[in-house]
mmCIF file of the N, C-alpha and C atoms, coordinates in Angstrom:
data_MODEL
# 
_entry.id   MODEL 
# 
loop_
_atom_site.group_PDB 
_atom_site.id 
_atom_site.type_symbol 
_atom_site.label_atom_id 
_atom_site.label_alt_id 
_atom_site.label_comp_id 
_atom_site.label_asym_id 
_atom_site.label_entity_id 
_atom_site.label_seq_id 
_atom_site.pdbx_PDB_ins_code 
_atom_site.Cartn_x 
_atom_site.Cartn_y 
_atom_site.Cartn_z 
_atom_site.occupancy 
_atom_site.B_iso_or_equiv 
_atom_site.pdbx_formal_charge 
_atom_site.auth_seq_id 
_atom_site.auth_comp_id 
_atom_site.auth_asym_id 
_atom_site.auth_atom_id 
_atom_site.pdbx_PDB_model_num 
ATOM 1   N N  . MET A 1 1  ? 73.576  71.774 -92.428  1.00 0.00 ? 1  MET A N  1 
ATOM 2   C CA . MET A 1 1  ? 75.062  71.749 -91.995  1.00 0.00 ? 1  MET A CA 1 
ATOM 3   C C  . MET A 1 1  ? 75.689  70.662 -91.456  1.00 0.00 ? 1  MET A C  1 
ATOM 4   N N  . PRO A 1 2  ? 76.348  69.820 -91.249  1.00 0.00 ? 2  PRO A N  1 
ATOM 5   C CA . PRO A 1 2  ? 76.864  69.061 -90.417  1.00 0.00 ? 2  PRO A CA 1 
ATOM 6   C C  . PRO A 1 2  ? 77.117  69.789 -89.027  1.00 0.00 ? 2  PRO A C  1 
ATOM 7   N N  . ARG A 1 3  ? 76.600  69.384 -87.831  1.00 0.00 ? 3  ARG A N  1 
ATOM 8   C CA . ARG A 1 3  ? 76.849  70.262 -86.706  1.00 0.00 ? 3  ARG A CA 1 
ATOM 9   C C  . ARG A 1 3  ? 78.277  70.172 -86.293  1.00 0.00 ? 3  ARG A C  1 
ATOM 10  N N  . VAL A 1 4  ? 78.434  71.794 -86.266  1.00 0.00 ? 4  VAL A N  1 
ATOM 11  C CA . VAL A 1 4  ? 79.610  72.103 -85.898  1.00 0.00 ? 4  VAL A CA 1 
ATOM 12  C C  . VAL A 1 4  ? 79.955  72.086 -84.223  1.00 0.00 ? 4  VAL A C  1 
ATOM 13  N N  . LYS A 1 5  ? 81.044  71.589 -84.027  1.00 0.00 ? 5  LYS A N  1 
ATOM 14  C CA . LYS A 1 5  ? 81.519  71.431 -82.514  1.00 0.00 ? 5  LYS A CA 1 
ATOM 15  C C  . LYS A 1 5  ? 81.385  73.610 -81.971  1.00 0.00 ? 5  LYS A C  1 
ATOM 16  N N  . PRO A 1 6  ? 80.631  73.181 -80.811  1.00 0.00 ? 6  PRO A N  1 
ATOM 17  C CA . PRO A 1 6  ? 80.335  74.408 -79.974  1.00 0.00 ? 6  PRO A CA 1 
ATOM 18  C C  . PRO A 1 6  ? 81.729  75.038 -79.677  1.00 0.00 ? 6  PRO A C  1 
ATOM 19  N N  . ILE A 1 7  ? 82.036  76.148 -79.707  1.00 0.00 ? 7  ILE A N  1 
ATOM 20  C CA . ILE A 1 7  ? 83.075  77.378 -79.194  1.00 0.00 ? 7  ILE A CA 1 
ATOM 21  C C  . ILE A 1 7  ? 83.480  76.657 -77.707  1.00 0.00 ? 7  ILE A C  1 
ATOM 22  N N  . SER A 1 8  ? 84.462  76.054 -77.436  1.00 0.00 ? 8  SER A N  1 
ATOM 23  C CA . SER A 1 8  ? 84.748  75.514 -76.468  1.00 0.00 ? 8  SER A CA 1 
ATOM 24  C C  . SER A 1 8  ? 85.879  77.020 -75.835  1.00 0.00 ? 8  SER A C  1 
ATOM 25  N N  . GLU A 1 9  ? 85.749  77.248 -74.532  1.00 0.00 ? 9  GLU A N  1 
ATOM 26  C CA . GLU A 1 9  ? 86.232  77.916 -73.789  1.00 0.00 ? 9  GLU A CA 1 
ATOM 27  C C  . GLU A 1 9  ? 88.100  78.132 -73.697  1.00 0.00 ? 9  GLU A C  1 
ATOM 28  N N  . VAL A 1 10 ? 88.521  76.811 -73.840  1.00 0.00 ? 10 VAL A N  1 
ATOM 29  C CA . VAL A 1 10 ? 89.797  77.026 -73.752  1.00 0.00 ? 10 VAL A CA 1 
ATOM 30  C C  . VAL A 1 10 ? 90.140  77.880 -75.110  1.00 0.00 ? 10 VAL A C  1 
ATOM 31  N N  . HIS A 1 11 ? 89.629  77.500 -76.303  1.00 0.00 ? 11 HIS A N  1 
ATOM 32  C CA . HIS A 1 11 ? 89.822  78.280 -77.812  1.00 0.00 ? 11 HIS A CA 1 
ATOM 33  C C  . HIS A 1 11 ? 89.933  80.209 -77.416  1.00 0.00 ? 11 HIS A C  1 
ATOM 34  N N  . VAL A 1 12 ? 89.057  80.738 -76.402  1.00 0.00 ? 12 VAL A N  1 
ATOM 35  C CA . VAL A 1 12 ? 88.898  82.143 -76.142  1.00 0.00 ? 12 VAL A CA 1 
ATOM 36  C C  . VAL A 1 12 ? 89.496  82.592 -74.819  1.00 0.00 ? 12 VAL A C  1 
ATOM 37  N N  . ALA A 1 13 ? 89.884  81.628 -74.440  1.00 0.00 ? 13 ALA A N  1 
ATOM 38  C CA . ALA A 1 13 ? 89.991  81.859 -72.706  1.00 0.00 ? 13 ALA A CA 1 
ATOM 39  C C  . ALA A 1 13 ? 91.044  83.045 -72.394  1.00 0.00 ? 13 ALA A C  1 
ATOM 40  N N  . GLU A 1 14 ? 91.817  83.755 -73.306  1.00 0.00 ? 14 GLU A N  1 
ATOM 41  C CA . GLU A 1 14 ? 92.647  84.486 -73.261  1.00 0.00 ? 14 GLU A CA 1 
ATOM 42  C C  . GLU A 1 14 ? 92.773  85.698 -74.349  1.00 0.00 ? 14 GLU A C  1 
ATOM 43  N N  . PRO A 1 15 ? 93.164  87.117 -73.623  1.00 0.00 ? 15 PRO A N  1 
ATOM 44  C CA . PRO A 1 15 ? 92.967  87.917 -75.015  1.00 0.00 ? 15 PRO A CA 1 
ATOM 45  C C  . PRO A 1 15 ? 94.036  87.517 -76.020  1.00 0.00 ? 15 PRO A C  1 
ATOM 46  N N  . GLY A 1 16 ? 93.595  87.692 -77.131  1.00 0.00 ? 16 GLY A N  1 
ATOM 47  C CA . GLY A 1 16 ? 94.760  87.102 -78.209  1.00 0.00 ? 16 GLY A CA 1 
ATOM 48  C C  . GLY A 1 16 ? 94.427  86.004 -78.718  1.00 0.00 ? 16 GLY A C  1 
ATOM 49  N N  . LEU A 1 17 ? 93.281  85.142 -78.290  1.00 0.00 ? 17 LEU A N  1 
ATOM 50  C CA . LEU A 1 17 ? 92.610  83.980 -79.230  1.00 0.00 ? 17 LEU A CA 1 
ATOM 51  C C  . LEU A 1 17 ? 91.491  84.367 -79.466  1.00 0.00 ? 17 LEU A C  1 
ATOM 52  N N  . ALA A 1 18 ? 91.318  83.411 -80.702  1.00 0.00 ? 18 ALA A N  1 
ATOM 53  C CA . ALA A 1 18 ? 90.312  83.607 -81.708  1.00 0.00 ? 18 ALA A CA 1 
ATOM 54  C C  . ALA A 1 18 ? 89.890  82.411 -82.848  1.00 0.00 ? 18 ALA A C  1 
ATOM 55  N N  . ILE A 1 19 ? 88.810  82.439 -82.643  1.00 0.00 ? 19 ILE A N  1 
ATOM 56  C CA . ILE A 1 19 ? 88.206  81.690 -83.745  1.00 0.00 ? 19 ILE A CA 1 
ATOM 57  C C  . ILE A 1 19 ? 87.906  82.337 -84.724  1.00 0.00 ? 19 ILE A C  1 
ATOM 58  N N  . VAL A 1 20 ? 87.956  81.918 -86.137  1.00 0.00 ? 20 VAL A N  1 
ATOM 59  C CA . VAL A 1 20 ? 87.583  82.367 -87.329  1.00 0.00 ? 20 VAL A CA 1 
ATOM 60  C C  . VAL A 1 20 ? 86.808  81.462 -87.985  1.00 0.00 ? 20 VAL A C  1 
ATOM 61  N N  . GLU A 1 21 ? 85.895  81.851 -88.360  1.00 0.00 ? 21 GLU A N  1 
ATOM 62  C CA . GLU A 1 21 ? 84.820  80.988 -89.211  1.00 0.00 ? 21 GLU A CA 1 
ATOM 63  C C  . GLU A 1 21 ? 84.861  81.454 -90.635  1.00 0.00 ? 21 GLU A C  1 
ATOM 64  N N  . VAL A 1 22 ? 85.099  81.195 -91.793  1.00 0.00 ? 22 VAL A N  1 
ATOM 65  C CA . VAL A 1 22 ? 85.249  81.330 -93.064  1.00 0.00 ? 22 VAL A CA 1 
ATOM 66  C C  . VAL A 1 22 ? 84.060  80.734 -93.688  1.00 0.00 ? 22 VAL A C  1 
ATOM 67  N N  . ALA A 1 23 ? 83.060  81.708 -95.020  1.00 0.00 ? 23 ALA A N  1 
ATOM 68  C CA . ALA A 1 23 ? 82.353  80.993 -95.601  1.00 0.00 ? 23 ALA A CA 1 
ATOM 69  C C  . ALA A 1 23 ? 82.812  81.548 -96.868  1.00 0.00 ? 23 ALA A C  1 
ATOM 70  N N  . ALA A 1 24 ? 82.808  80.761 -97.814  1.00 0.00 ? 24 ALA A N  1 
ATOM 71  C CA . ALA A 1 24 ? 83.479  80.767 -99.269  1.00 0.00 ? 24 ALA A CA 1 
ATOM 72  C C  . ALA A 1 24 ? 82.764  80.011 -100.239 1.00 0.00 ? 24 ALA A C  1 
ATOM 73  N N  . CYS A 1 25 ? 82.632  80.310 -101.676 1.00 0.00 ? 25 CYS A N  1 
ATOM 74  C CA . CYS A 1 25 ? 82.373  79.435 -102.295 1.00 0.00 ? 25 CYS A CA 1 
ATOM 75  C C  . CYS A 1 25 ? 82.744  78.103 -102.434 1.00 0.00 ? 25 CYS A C  1 
ATOM 76  N N  . ASP A 1 26 ? 83.985  78.125 -102.419 1.00 0.00 ? 26 ASP A N  1 
ATOM 77  C CA . ASP A 1 26 ? 84.241  76.771 -102.592 1.00 0.00 ? 26 ASP A CA 1 
ATOM 78  C C  . ASP A 1 26 ? 85.781  76.708 -101.825 1.00 0.00 ? 26 ASP A C  1 
ATOM 79  N N  . ASP A 1 27 ? 85.990  75.209 -101.704 1.00 0.00 ? 27 ASP A N  1 
ATOM 80  C CA . ASP A 1 27 ? 87.414  75.061 -100.906 1.00 0.00 ? 27 ASP A CA 1 
ATOM 81  C C  . ASP A 1 27 ? 88.658  75.372 -100.778 1.00 0.00 ? 27 ASP A C  1 
ATOM 82  N N  . GLU A 1 28 ? 88.570  75.790 -102.126 1.00 0.00 ? 28 GLU A N  1 
ATOM 83  C CA . GLU A 1 28 ? 90.072  76.588 -102.671 1.00 0.00 ? 28 GLU A CA 1 
ATOM 84  C C  . GLU A 1 28 ? 90.200  77.874 -102.109 1.00 0.00 ? 28 GLU A C  1 
ATOM 85  N N  . THR A 1 29 ? 88.880  78.620 -101.932 1.00 0.00 ? 29 THR A N  1 
ATOM 86  C CA . THR A 1 29 ? 88.795  80.004 -101.479 1.00 0.00 ? 29 THR A CA 1 
ATOM 87  C C  . THR A 1 29 ? 89.039  79.737 -99.835  1.00 0.00 ? 29 THR A C  1 
ATOM 88  N N  . ALA A 1 30 ? 88.092  78.940 -99.339  1.00 0.00 ? 30 ALA A N  1 
ATOM 89  C CA . ALA A 1 30 ? 88.162  78.561 -98.057  1.00 0.00 ? 30 ALA A CA 1 
ATOM 90  C C  . ALA A 1 30 ? 89.658  78.592 -97.336  1.00 0.00 ? 30 ALA A C  1 
ATOM 91  N N  . PHE A 1 31 ? 90.110  77.596 -98.153  1.00 0.00 ? 31 PHE A N  1 
ATOM 92  C CA . PHE A 1 31 ? 91.650  77.365 -97.804  1.00 0.00 ? 31 PHE A CA 1 
ATOM 93  C C  . PHE A 1 31 ? 92.770  78.234 -98.027  1.00 0.00 ? 31 PHE A C  1 
ATOM 94  N N  . ALA A 1 32 ? 92.765  79.560 -99.138  1.00 0.00 ? 32 ALA A N  1 
ATOM 95  C CA . ALA A 1 32 ? 93.225  80.622 -99.462  1.00 0.00 ? 32 ALA A CA 1 
ATOM 96  C C  . ALA A 1 32 ? 93.343  81.370 -98.377  1.00 0.00 ? 32 ALA A C  1 
ATOM 97  N N  . VAL A 1 33 ? 91.662  81.723 -98.053  1.00 0.00 ? 33 VAL A N  1 
ATOM 98  C CA . VAL A 1 33 ? 91.625  82.147 -96.556  1.00 0.00 ? 33 VAL A CA 1 
ATOM 99  C C  . VAL A 1 33 ? 92.493  81.734 -95.455  1.00 0.00 ? 33 VAL A C  1 
ATOM 100 N N  . GLN A 1 34 ? 92.491  80.644 -95.070  1.00 0.00 ? 34 GLN A N  1 
ATOM 101 C CA . GLN A 1 34 ? 92.977  80.262 -94.027  1.00 0.00 ? 34 GLN A CA 1 
ATOM 102 C C  . GLN A 1 34 ? 94.535  80.000 -94.178  1.00 0.00 ? 34 GLN A C  1 
ATOM 103 N N  . GLU A 1 35 ? 95.152  79.711 -95.234  1.00 0.00 ? 35 GLU A N  1 
ATOM 104 C CA . GLU A 1 35 ? 96.513  80.304 -95.734  1.00 0.00 ? 35 GLU A CA 1 
ATOM 105 C C  . GLU A 1 35 ? 97.116  81.727 -95.019  1.00 0.00 ? 35 GLU A C  1 
ATOM 106 N N  . LEU A 1 36 ? 96.204  82.851 -95.591  1.00 0.00 ? 36 LEU A N  1 
ATOM 107 C CA . LEU A 1 36 ? 96.864  84.082 -95.454  1.00 0.00 ? 36 LEU A CA 1 
ATOM 108 C C  . LEU A 1 36 ? 96.923  84.077 -94.084  1.00 0.00 ? 36 LEU A C  1 
ATOM 109 N N  . LEU A 1 37 ? 95.404  83.515 -93.059  1.00 0.00 ? 37 LEU A N  1 
ATOM 110 C CA . LEU A 1 37 ? 95.857  83.607 -91.687  1.00 0.00 ? 37 LEU A CA 1 
ATOM 111 C C  . LEU A 1 37 ? 97.053  83.132 -91.160  1.00 0.00 ? 37 LEU A C  1 
ATOM 112 N N  . ALA A 1 38 ? 97.227  82.000 -91.644  1.00 0.00 ? 38 ALA A N  1 
ATOM 113 C CA . ALA A 1 38 ? 98.432  81.061 -91.059  1.00 0.00 ? 38 ALA A CA 1 
ATOM 114 C C  . ALA A 1 38 ? 99.921  82.016 -91.455  1.00 0.00 ? 38 ALA A C  1 
ATOM 115 N N  . GLY A 1 39 ? 99.744  82.857 -92.477  1.00 0.00 ? 39 GLY A N  1 
ATOM 116 C CA . GLY A 1 39 ? 101.150 83.131 -92.817  1.00 0.00 ? 39 GLY A CA 1 
ATOM 117 C C  . GLY A 1 39 ? 101.391 84.351 -91.838  1.00 0.00 ? 39 GLY A C  1 
ATOM 118 N N  . ARG A 1 40 ? 100.804 84.872 -91.320  1.00 0.00 ? 40 ARG A N  1 
ATOM 119 C CA . ARG A 1 40 ? 100.804 86.075 -89.846  1.00 0.00 ? 40 ARG A CA 1 
ATOM 120 C C  . ARG A 1 40 ? 100.649 85.871 -88.859  1.00 0.00 ? 40 ARG A C  1 
ATOM 121 N N  . TRP A 1 41 ? 99.917  84.556 -88.112  1.00 0.00 ? 41 TRP A N  1 
ATOM 122 C CA . TRP A 1 41 ? 99.497  84.261 -86.796  1.00 0.00 ? 41 TRP A CA 1 
ATOM 123 C C  . TRP A 1 41 ? 99.713  83.061 -86.859  1.00 0.00 ? 41 TRP A C  1 
ATOM 124 N N  . ALA A 1 42 ? 100.075 82.626 -85.261  1.00 0.00 ? 42 ALA A N  1 
ATOM 125 C CA . ALA A 1 42 ? 100.305 81.142 -84.866  1.00 0.00 ? 42 ALA A CA 1 
ATOM 126 C C  . ALA A 1 42 ? 98.515  80.754 -84.963  1.00 0.00 ? 42 ALA A C  1 
ATOM 127 N N  . THR A 1 43 ? 98.858  79.746 -86.364  1.00 0.00 ? 43 THR A N  1 
ATOM 128 C CA . THR A 1 43 ? 96.970  79.433 -86.480  1.00 0.00 ? 43 THR A CA 1 
ATOM 129 C C  . THR A 1 43 ? 97.174  77.705 -85.935  1.00 0.00 ? 43 THR A C  1 
ATOM 130 N N  . ALA A 1 44 ? 95.889  77.045 -85.629  1.00 0.00 ? 44 ALA A N  1 
ATOM 131 C CA . ALA A 1 44 ? 95.736  75.644 -85.746  1.00 0.00 ? 44 ALA A CA 1 
ATOM 132 C C  . ALA A 1 44 ? 94.587  75.368 -86.895  1.00 0.00 ? 44 ALA A C  1 
ATOM 133 N N  . THR A 1 45 ? 95.185  74.834 -87.841  1.00 0.00 ? 45 THR A N  1 
ATOM 134 C CA . THR A 1 45 ? 94.382  74.903 -89.306  1.00 0.00 ? 45 THR A CA 1 
ATOM 135 C C  . THR A 1 45 ? 93.425  73.695 -89.319  1.00 0.00 ? 45 THR A C  1 
ATOM 136 N N  . ALA A 1 46 ? 92.314  73.746 -90.383  1.00 0.00 ? 46 ALA A N  1 
ATOM 137 C CA . ALA A 1 46 ? 91.464  72.865 -90.475  1.00 0.00 ? 46 ALA A CA 1 
ATOM 138 C C  . ALA A 1 46 ? 92.056  72.144 -92.255  1.00 0.00 ? 46 ALA A C  1 
ATOM 139 N N  . ASP A 1 47 ? 91.540  70.487 -91.875  1.00 0.00 ? 47 ASP A N  1 
ATOM 140 C CA . ASP A 1 47 ? 91.982  70.058 -93.222  1.00 0.00 ? 47 ASP A CA 1 
ATOM 141 C C  . ASP A 1 47 ? 90.883  69.641 -94.177  1.00 0.00 ? 47 ASP A C  1 
ATOM 142 N N  . THR A 1 48 ? 89.503  69.863 -93.652  1.00 0.00 ? 48 THR A N  1 
ATOM 143 C CA . THR A 1 48 ? 88.399  70.104 -94.288  1.00 0.00 ? 48 THR A CA 1 
ATOM 144 C C  . THR A 1 48 ? 87.356  71.071 -93.985  1.00 0.00 ? 48 THR A C  1 
ATOM 145 N N  . THR A 1 49 ? 86.254  71.221 -95.127  1.00 0.00 ? 49 THR A N  1 
ATOM 146 C CA . THR A 1 49 ? 85.610  72.066 -95.090  1.00 0.00 ? 49 THR A CA 1 
ATOM 147 C C  . THR A 1 49 ? 83.860  71.276 -95.010  1.00 0.00 ? 49 THR A C  1 
ATOM 148 N N  . THR A 1 50 ? 83.163  71.929 -94.137  1.00 0.00 ? 50 THR A N  1 
ATOM 149 C CA . THR A 1 50 ? 81.833  71.617 -93.996  1.00 0.00 ? 50 THR A CA 1 
ATOM 150 C C  . THR A 1 50 ? 80.578  72.439 -95.221  1.00 0.00 ? 50 THR A C  1 
ATOM 151 N N  . ARG A 1 51 ? 79.798  71.472 -95.632  1.00 0.00 ? 51 ARG A N  1 
ATOM 152 C CA . ARG A 1 51 ? 78.587  71.950 -96.559  1.00 0.00 ? 51 ARG A CA 1 
ATOM 153 C C  . ARG A 1 51 ? 77.760  71.574 -95.933  1.00 0.00 ? 51 ARG A C  1 
ATOM 154 N N  . ALA A 1 52 ? 76.637  72.822 -95.920  1.00 0.00 ? 52 ALA A N  1 
ATOM 155 C CA . ALA A 1 52 ? 75.201  72.354 -95.652  1.00 0.00 ? 52 ALA A CA 1 
ATOM 156 C C  . ALA A 1 52 ? 74.404  72.461 -96.529  1.00 0.00 ? 52 ALA A C  1 
ATOM 157 N N  . PRO A 1 53 ? 73.555  71.014 -96.576  1.00 0.00 ? 53 PRO A N  1 
ATOM 158 C CA . PRO A 1 53 ? 72.728  70.706 -97.693  1.00 0.00 ? 53 PRO A CA 1 
ATOM 159 C C  . PRO A 1 53 ? 71.700  71.855 -97.816  1.00 0.00 ? 53 PRO A C  1 
ATOM 160 N N  . GLY A 1 54 ? 71.569  72.085 -99.276  1.00 0.00 ? 54 GLY A N  1 
ATOM 161 C CA . GLY A 1 54 ? 70.620  73.151 -99.640  1.00 0.00 ? 54 GLY A CA 1 
ATOM 162 C C  . GLY A 1 54 ? 71.355  74.578 -99.497  1.00 0.00 ? 54 GLY A C  1 
ATOM 163 N N  . GLU A 1 55 ? 72.252  74.759 -99.022  1.00 0.00 ? 55 GLU A N  1 
ATOM 164 C CA . GLU A 1 55 ? 73.095  75.981 -98.949  1.00 0.00 ? 55 GLU A CA 1 
ATOM 165 C C  . GLU A 1 55 ? 74.056  76.188 -100.069 1.00 0.00 ? 55 GLU A C  1 
ATOM 166 N N  . PRO A 1 56 ? 74.769  77.351 -100.192 1.00 0.00 ? 56 PRO A N  1 
ATOM 167 C CA . PRO A 1 56 ? 75.533  77.523 -101.153 1.00 0.00 ? 56 PRO A CA 1 
ATOM 168 C C  . PRO A 1 56 ? 76.757  77.467 -100.316 1.00 0.00 ? 56 PRO A C  1 
ATOM 169 N N  . GLY A 1 57 ? 77.961  77.023 -101.100 1.00 0.00 ? 57 GLY A N  1 
ATOM 170 C CA . GLY A 1 57 ? 79.265  77.639 -100.483 1.00 0.00 ? 57 GLY A CA 1 
ATOM 171 C C  . GLY A 1 57 ? 79.503  76.644 -99.441  1.00 0.00 ? 57 GLY A C  1 
ATOM 172 N N  . VAL A 1 58 ? 80.779  76.859 -98.921  1.00 0.00 ? 58 VAL A N  1 
ATOM 173 C CA . VAL A 1 58 ? 81.358  76.091 -97.789  1.00 0.00 ? 58 VAL A CA 1 
ATOM 174 C C  . VAL A 1 58 ? 81.878  76.560 -96.524  1.00 0.00 ? 58 VAL A C  1 
ATOM 175 N N  . ARG A 1 59 ? 82.010  75.925 -95.345  1.00 0.00 ? 59 ARG A N  1 
ATOM 176 C CA . ARG A 1 59 ? 82.634  76.969 -94.299  1.00 0.00 ? 59 ARG A CA 1 
ATOM 177 C C  . ARG A 1 59 ? 83.863  75.897 -93.792  1.00 0.00 ? 59 ARG A C  1 
ATOM 178 N N  . LEU A 1 60 ? 84.632  76.921 -93.026  1.00 0.00 ? 60 LEU A N  1 
ATOM 179 C CA . LEU A 1 60 ? 85.850  76.056 -92.390  1.00 0.00 ? 60 LEU A CA 1 
ATOM 180 C C  . LEU A 1 60 ? 86.245  77.132 -90.858  1.00 0.00 ? 60 LEU A C  1 
ATOM 181 N N  . ARG A 1 61 ? 86.522  76.749 -90.223  1.00 0.00 ? 61 ARG A N  1 
ATOM 182 C CA . ARG A 1 61 ? 87.185  77.000 -88.635  1.00 0.00 ? 61 ARG A CA 1 
ATOM 183 C C  . ARG A 1 61 ? 87.944  76.848 -88.248  1.00 0.00 ? 61 ARG A C  1 
ATOM 184 N N  . CYS A 1 62 ? 89.186  78.033 -88.099  1.00 0.00 ? 62 CYS A N  1 
ATOM 185 C CA . CYS A 1 62 ? 90.410  78.148 -87.742  1.00 0.00 ? 62 CYS A CA 1 
ATOM 186 C C  . CYS A 1 62 ? 90.799  78.692 -86.354  1.00 0.00 ? 62 CYS A C  1 
ATOM 187 N N  . TYR A 1 63 ? 92.079  78.299 -86.013  1.00 0.00 ? 63 TYR A N  1 
ATOM 188 C CA . TYR A 1 63 ? 91.928  78.806 -84.331  1.00 0.00 ? 63 TYR A CA 1 
ATOM 189 C C  . TYR A 1 63 ? 93.710  79.831 -84.342  1.00 0.00 ? 63 TYR A C  1 
ATOM 190 N N  . LEU A 1 64 ? 93.402  80.960 -83.975  1.00 0.00 ? 64 LEU A N  1 
ATOM 191 C CA . LEU A 1 64 ? 94.100  81.915 -84.514  1.00 0.00 ? 64 LEU A CA 1 
ATOM 192 C C  . LEU A 1 64 ? 94.925  82.305 -82.657  1.00 0.00 ? 64 LEU A C  1 
ATOM 193 N N  . ASP A 1 65 ? 96.317  82.757 -82.741  1.00 0.00 ? 65 ASP A N  1 
ATOM 194 C CA . ASP A 1 65 ? 96.808  83.271 -81.304  1.00 0.00 ? 65 ASP A CA 1 
ATOM 195 C C  . ASP A 1 65 ? 97.562  84.397 -82.001  1.00 0.00 ? 65 ASP A C  1 
ATOM 196 N N  . VAL A 1 66 ? 96.943  85.391 -82.053  1.00 0.00 ? 66 VAL A N  1 
ATOM 197 C CA . VAL A 1 66 ? 97.469  87.044 -82.471  1.00 0.00 ? 66 VAL A CA 1 
ATOM 198 C C  . VAL A 1 66 ? 98.331  87.271 -81.615  1.00 0.00 ? 66 VAL A C  1 
ATOM 199 N N  . ARG A 1 67 ? 98.652  86.999 -80.494  1.00 0.00 ? 67 ARG A N  1 
ATOM 200 C CA . ARG A 1 67 ? 99.659  87.082 -79.814  1.00 0.00 ? 67 ARG A CA 1 
ATOM 201 C C  . ARG A 1 67 ? 101.191 86.928 -80.463  1.00 0.00 ? 67 ARG A C  1 
ATOM 202 N N  . GLN A 1 68 ? 101.291 85.945 -81.407  1.00 0.00 ? 68 GLN A N  1 
ATOM 203 C CA . GLN A 1 68 ? 102.235 85.105 -81.819  1.00 0.00 ? 68 GLN A CA 1 
ATOM 204 C C  . GLN A 1 68 ? 101.966 85.527 -83.411  1.00 0.00 ? 68 GLN A C  1 
ATOM 205 N N  . GLU A 1 69 ? 102.720 86.743 -83.583  1.00 0.00 ? 69 GLU A N  1 
ATOM 206 C CA . GLU A 1 69 ? 102.586 87.095 -84.949  1.00 0.00 ? 69 GLU A CA 1 
ATOM 207 C C  . GLU A 1 69 ? 103.833 86.516 -85.702  1.00 0.00 ? 69 GLU A C  1 
ATOM 208 N N  . LEU A 1 70 ? 104.005 85.925 -86.796  1.00 0.00 ? 70 LEU A N  1 
ATOM 209 C CA . LEU A 1 70 ? 104.920 85.506 -87.549  1.00 0.00 ? 70 LEU A CA 1 
ATOM 210 C C  . LEU A 1 70 ? 105.508 86.626 -88.181  1.00 0.00 ? 70 LEU A C  1 
ATOM 211 N N  . GLY A 1 71 ? 106.830 85.828 -88.841  1.00 0.00 ? 71 GLY A N  1 
ATOM 212 C CA . GLY A 1 71 ? 107.839 86.950 -89.224  1.00 0.00 ? 71 GLY A CA 1 
ATOM 213 C C  . GLY A 1 71 ? 107.087 87.396 -90.580  1.00 0.00 ? 71 GLY A C  1 
ATOM 214 N N  . SER A 1 72 ? 107.339 88.850 -91.345  1.00 0.00 ? 72 SER A N  1 
ATOM 215 C CA . SER A 1 72 ? 106.835 88.964 -92.322  1.00 0.00 ? 72 SER A CA 1 
ATOM 216 C C  . SER A 1 72 ? 107.739 88.581 -93.408  1.00 0.00 ? 72 SER A C  1 
# 
């Protein structure tokens, strides 16, 4: 897999901040999961997935602030 950037302290510096890494069979599924998360919490979304040669599926990383719940 192309090197994923290391987790930065700023992204998890306070309670309520989280990094979510999604592993899915395809881009559509990974982006659907991200959309569900973004519909509930403030989310810095990804616009691309990564693939590891010889490994199945794709991966996606997004950043959440669960302190900021969006309206239901």
